[in-house]
N, C-alpha and C positions, 0 to 999 in steps of 0.2 A: 701155878696151873695154867696160866696165858701161855708161857713158854712151852708148855706140853701139847696144847693147842695147836700153836704155830709150828712145832715140830711136825706133829701128826698131818699137819695140811701141806707141809713140804714133801714130806714122804709119800704121802697119797698122791700128790700131783706127779711125783717123779716115778711113783710105779704106774701109775696111769699113762704117763707119756712112752714108757718103757713098751708096754701092754699096747698101745694104738701104734708105735712104730714098727712093733713085730707083726701086728696084725695087717698092716698096710704092705710089710715086705712080703708076708706070705700070699696075700692076694695079688699083688702084681706079679711074683713069680710065678703062682698058679697061672694066672692071664699070660704071661710068656709062654711057659710051658705046653700049656692045654689049647689055647687058643691060637697064640700068633705063631707057633712054631709050624701046625700044619698048614697056616695059610702062606707061609714063606717057604715051606720047604720046596725044594727043587730048585729055587731060584740059587743061582750061584754068582757070587762076588768075589772075584779075585781066587778063586778055587774053594772058597769056602762057602758052605750050604749056610743060606741067610736065617732060615728058619731055627738051625741049631745054633746058631751065633747069637740070635735074641733070647734063646731059651738060657745059654750058659751067661753070657757077658750081661745081658739086660738086669738079670738077677742081681749080680753083682755091682752093676751101677746103680740101681736103685737102692741096694743096701748102704753103699756108700753115700749115696745121698741123704738118706735116713739117719746115718751117724752124723752127719755134719747139722742136720736140722735139730737132732737132738742134743746136741753140743750148744748149738745156738739156743735153743729154748732152755735149756738148763742153766744157761748163763743167765738169761732175763729171769727164770725163777729164784735163782742166788740172789740176783739183786732186789728183787721183791721182796725176799724173805730176809735181807740183811746178810747172807752169808757172806763172809771175808774170803779172799783168796789167801792161801798161806804162802 
């Protein structure tokens, strides 16, 4: 029964981490698209509208950072729960 509780705790932490990461990405993307884009709209750097660039690229950059954070945190979670790499 202890193994079942440990498995449930592991997957619960995994799902929580995914949901938190997606929520952070959604909020930051919303912030870039709704708040930052109008503020920086009209400012051109190298022929590219800075507001549009942040709305597009900023969301992608934050998503990549969250993927690396997720991988790092899952590695720690695996170590805590004794999951061996194959």
